[in-house]
N, C-alpha and C positions, 0 to 999 in steps of 0.2 A: 546478408543480414535481413531479418524479417521483423516487422513491427505489427503487433496486434493491439487493438484498443477496445476497452470495456468500460461501461458507464453504469453507475448506480446512484440513486437518490437515497440518502440516509436520513430516515425520519424517526427511528426508534432504536432503543438498545437492542443489540444482537443482529441488526440488519447487517448482511454480509454480502460482499461481492467476491464470489469464488472465481479464481483465475485458472485457466488451463495450466497444467504442470508442464513447464518447458522441458524439463529433464536434460537441459544443456545450460551452460553458463548464460545468465540473463541479467539484464538491468531493467529496473522498473522506474518509470516516471509517473508520479502521482500528482495530478492537478486537482486541487480542491477549491470549489467555488460555493458561494452562498453565505448565509449567516445563521449562526445557531450556537447553542451551548451544548456541545457534545464532543466526544473524544473518538477519534478513529485510530486504529492500530493496524499496521501492516504486519501480517503474521505468516509463519510457515510451519509445516509439520511433515515429518517423515511418515508417520503412521495414520494421519488423518484423525487422530483422537487427542493427542497432546500438542497444543499449539504454543508457539513461542513468538513473542514480539521481536521483529527485526528492526534494527536501527534504521531510521530514515534521516536524510540530510536535506535541510532547507536550501534550495538552490540559490536564493537571494543572499542568505547570510552565511551559508556553509556550516551552520550549527547542526549538530546531531541531536536526535530526540527519539524516545521510545514510542511516542505517539504524536498525533496531529490534532490540534485544537482550534485551528484557524485556517482561513483560506490561504492558499499559496501553492508553490510548486516544490515538490520534494522528489528525492531519488532514493532508491534502495538497490543494492547489488552492485554498485560501482565503487570507485575509490578503494578503501580498505577491504571492501567485500568483493573486489573484482574477481571474476571466475567462480562466484558463488553459484551453486546449482540448487534451485528451489524445487521442492517436490510437490507441495500443495499450497501455493501462495494464495493469500486472500487479504482483503481489506475489510475490517470489521469495526462496527460501532460498539465500543465497550462501555460507554456511559452516555446517557442522554438526559437533557433537561428540557430543551425547547429548540424550535427552529428546524432547519434542515441544511445539509451540505451535500453537494454533488461531488462524488469522487470519479475521476476519469483516470484510468490506469492504462498506460501504454507499456507493453512488454517488448523490450528490444532484445531479440534473441541473437546470441553471438556464437556461431558454430566454430 
């Protein structure tokens, strides 16, 4: 099992943290810190043109959501998505009003 970590400070709409395509089953832990009025979305695409929001799960509450609007710890690719193979995963700011949030994504690769 390998773990890769990537960090991005989100300060504007369309700020994006591109993640390396694992091409094998993977789980992502997404830690969000800071304060602001913005929306982050964990997305994936097969062709790199058409992006789809991937459900994330709040680790504290277990609640699923299509996007992240507050600091916390989230997961994607586990639970009901176990064995998911992500092609072009990314974390993207889809709406921005003010402030900033830092997204730290740990990719847990499961061969």
